[in-house]
C-alpha positions as CSV (number, residue, x, y, z in Angstrom):
1,M,-37.3,-27.3,-48.9
2,A,-33.7,-28.6,-48.7
3,S,-32.7,-25.2,-48.3
4,D,-34.1,-25.2,-44.6
5,F,-31.0,-27.6,-43.9
6,E,-28.6,-25.3,-44.0
7,E,-31.2,-22.2,-43.0
8,F,-32.1,-23.5,-40.0
9,D,-30.5,-24.5,-36.5
10,L,-32.9,-26.7,-35.5
11,I,-35.5,-29.2,-37.1
12,L,-37.7,-30.7,-34.4
13,A,-39.8,-34.2,-35.7
14,M,-42.8,-34.6,-33.6
15,D,-42.0,-38.8,-34.4
16,H,-39.6,-41.3,-35.6
17,A,-41.7,-41.9,-39.2
18,N,-40.9,-38.2,-39.8
19,L,-37.2,-37.9,-38.5
20,S,-36.1,-40.4,-40.5
21,S,-38.2,-38.9,-43.8
22,L,-36.0,-35.8,-42.1
23,M,-32.6,-37.7,-42.1
24,Q,-32.9,-39.3,-45.9
25,N,-33.4,-35.6,-47.2
26,C,-30.9,-34.2,-45.2
27,P,-27.4,-34.1,-46.0
28,A,-25.0,-35.9,-43.3
29,Q,-23.0,-33.1,-41.9
30,L,-26.1,-31.0,-41.1
31,Q,-28.0,-33.8,-39.3
32,H,-27.3,-32.4,-35.7
33,K,-29.9,-30.5,-36.7
34,L,-32.3,-32.9,-36.9
35,G,-34.4,-34.4,-33.4
36,L,-37.3,-35.0,-31.8
37,F,-39.3,-32.1,-30.6
38,L,-40.7,-34.0,-27.6
39,H,-36.4,-34.9,-26.7
40,Y,-37.3,-31.3,-25.0
41,H,-40.4,-32.4,-22.8
42,P,-38.8,-33.3,-19.1
43,D,-40.7,-37.3,-19.2
44,S,-39.2,-39.9,-20.5
45,I,-41.7,-39.8,-24.1
46,E,-40.1,-39.7,-27.5
47,E,-43.3,-39.3,-29.7
48,V,-46.0,-36.4,-30.3
49,P,-48.8,-39.3,-30.0
50,D,-51.6,-39.7,-32.5
51,P,-54.5,-37.6,-30.8
52,Y,-57.6,-39.2,-33.2
53,Y,-57.5,-42.4,-31.1
54,D,-58.5,-41.2,-27.9
55,G,-61.4,-38.4,-28.8
56,E,-61.1,-35.2,-26.9
57,S,-58.8,-36.5,-24.2
58,G,-56.2,-37.6,-26.7
59,F,-55.9,-33.7,-28.1
60,E,-55.9,-32.3,-24.2
61,R,-52.9,-34.6,-23.4
62,V,-51.3,-33.8,-26.4
63,L,-51.8,-30.2,-26.3
64,D,-50.1,-30.7,-22.9
65,L,-47.0,-32.4,-23.9
66,V,-46.5,-29.9,-26.2
67,E,-47.0,-27.3,-23.7
68,V,-44.1,-28.5,-21.4
69,A,-41.6,-29.5,-24.6
70,A,-42.5,-26.3,-26.0
71,D,-41.6,-24.5,-23.0
72,A,-38.3,-26.1,-21.9
73,L,-37.0,-25.2,-25.8
74,I,-37.0,-21.7,-25.2
75,K,-35.2,-22.2,-21.8
76,D,-33.0,-24.1,-23.7
77,L,-32.8,-21.9,-26.9
78,V,-32.3,-18.6,-24.0
79,K,-29.0,-20.2,-22.5
């Protein structure tokens, strides 16, 4: 929703395609609120990979990435 850009302090996308869509719909003055979720992961991984192509191990990898990034995000928000 368009109001999300004003209502929320942070809007995170899982990949560059979704981030691009958000940026196209977000007013320029609010685009500083947009980012990639894995920006919070300590490794240099930018996008959450699509787990469907790697079977069960792909889903485990995505879960691991998301858990680490979520923990780092929470620590950052608490600061």
